[in-house]
N, C-alpha and C positions, 0 to 999 in steps of 0.2 A: 324540335324539342328545345334547342338552346337559344336560337335567335329567330324571333317571329318573322315569317315570310322572307327569310334570307337563308341562303346556304342549303336549301333543300337538296337532298340526295348525296351530300358529302358525308363521308364516314369520319367520325372522330372517336377518340378514346377518352373517356372521362373517368375521374376517380369518384368514389363514394367516401365522404369525409365525416369525421367526428373531431371535436375539439375538446381537449382536457384543460381545465383551468384550475390552478392551485393557488389558494389564498386562505382566508379564514375558514372556508369550506372548500372541498374538492368537488368541482362541478364538471359534468360531462354534457356537451351539447351534441345531441343525436347519438345513435348507437349503431348506424350502418345496417346492412342487410343480414339476414339469417343464412340458412344453407343454400348455396347457389343452385344445387340440384332441385331443391323444392321450388325456388323462384323460377328457374327455367322450365320446369314441367307445368307450372300453373300459368305462367305469363312468359311465353317463349321469347327469348332474347339472348344475346351473347353477354353473359355476366359471369365473372370468375373471380377467384381469390386464391392466393397461395396460403399455406398454413401460417407463414410469417405475417401475412396481412390480416389475419383474424384479429378482431378488436382486442381480445384478451392477450394475444401475443404482442400486439403493439403497445398495450399498457405495460406489459412486463418489460419491454425493451427500454422504457423510460423510468423503470423502478416503481411502477404502480401496479395495482390489481383492482378487480371489480369491487372488492370489499372496502376499498378506500374511498369510493365515490359516494358522496353524501346527497347530491342533487343531480337529476337529469333534466335538462331543458330540451323539449322537442320543438324544433322550428316548424314542423308540421308532421303529419302522421302517415306519409307515404312509406311503402314497404322498406325502402332503402335508408330510412332514417330512424326506424324503430325496432329493427329485427333482432337486436341483442339485449333488449330490456331485461330478459329473464336472468342474465348474468349478474344483475345488480340488485341483490336481495335487500341490501341496506339502504338503498337510495329512495328518496322521495322524488316522484316524477311529475313534471308539469307540462301542460300543453294548453293552447288557447281553447276556450270554450267552444268557439265556432268549429274548430277541428273535430272536437269530440261529438258534435252534432252532425256534421256533414259526412264524416267517414262512414257512418252507418248506412247511408243511402245516397251515394253520389249520383248526380244527374247523368253525366256523360259516361258511356261505357269505358273510355280510356281511363277516367278517374276511378272507376270501380276496380280496374286492374291495378292502378297505382296504389290504391289503398288496400288491396287484397280484401275488399269488403266482404265480410262473412255472409251477409245477406245474399250475395251472389255466388256463394259456395266456394269462395277462395279460402285457403287455410289461413286462419288468423295469425297475424305477425306480432301482436302485442296483446297485453291484458289491459283492456280499457278500465277495468275496475281499480287498477293501481294508479291511474293517472288523475291528478288533481287539476282542476280547470282554473285558468286565469282569464278574466274577461276584460281587462284593461291593462294599459302599460303599467308595469309593476317593478319596483326595486326588489330584487331577490336578496341581495346583500350589498353592503357598501361598495360602490364602484361596479355594480353588476345589475343591469336593467333588462327586462324582457319587454320587447316592444312589438306591437301588432303591425305587420306589413302585408296585408292581404293582396291578393291578385293571382299569384300562382295557385293558391287554394284560399278558401274563405278565412281560415285561421292561421295562415302563414305568418310567422313571426321571426324576429331577429333578436340577437343578444348584443347589447352595448357593454363594452368592457373597458374599464379604466386600466391602462397598462403603463409600465415605465416609459414606453415609447409613445404615449398619448392614447386618445380614444380610438378604439377599434370596434368594428361591428362584424359579427358573423351573421349575415343577412338571410340565411336559408336559401331557398330556391327562387326568391325574388331576383337574386344575382347568382345564377348558375355559373356564368362566365363573365369576365370583366366587361365584355361588350354590352352586357345588359345595363350598365351604368349610363349608356347613351340613350337619350329619350326616344331615338328612332329604332332601338334594338331591344325591346322588352323580351323577356324570356318567352320562348315559343310555347311551352306547356303552361297554360293558365286557365282560370275560370273567368277572368274579367280583365281585359287589357287596359281599360280605363283605370281600374283599381290598381293595376301594376304601376301606372304612371303616378297616381297619387302617392303610392307607397314609396316610389323612387324619389319623389320630391321631399317626402318626409325624411327619408334616409339621408338625403343630401343636406338637410337642414342641420344635422348634427355635426357635420364636418369631420366625420370619423374616417379612418382607414377602413376599407371594406375587404373582407375575405370572401371571395366567391366560393360556392359550395361544391361545384363540379368542374373545376378548372385545373388541368394538369400543371399549368404554369406556376401555381402556388408552391409546387414541390420542385420546380426547376429541373424536371426530368423529361418533359416533352412539351412541344407547342400544341395548342389547339388549332387545327388546320382549317382553312377555307370556311370560316364562319360567315363571311359576307361576300 
């Protein structure tokens, strides 16, 4: 799942992440997964969350709430990135146009699970009618750009953010773990490995600090073990 053709059979624990940005607008990148019991019953895996780890609780812990969020940017539409959209009734939600097309009928059975594709009788994880499509690299607000980084999925995208510490990119699942920045270690779950490499080169061209999407090391709480 994490590193293509490397580390098969090694068990790792990964986080499911969202990123809150405060500026002229309050922007949330991804919304995590919904009810773990629903996920586990439809797509068996070991996925869990404590009450304190629920997105609404996490927002409250930093003095925010769902009603404060103006914009949601989805890096892609897999179940673990869209599951709490319903909490944000005030937000305008964006995703890449290719995601909105592909999630309806993914080719690979594994991708059907990852999208919880309703066509294949999975419980829908988000309301597609709420999502506005973006078809090209777009400036969302000053210092905030939505960029297409396909490969993990057709519409996978990242968010470039101008911060006080310099340019930062939340690259979605193009970079699940920092090893994916190595050209020899693309993300293991993908629709097109060549496209992953083209997107990695595009990402490198910005010279930004990269935040991986599923790497426990960004929280300094545990190492990701035996990836290679």
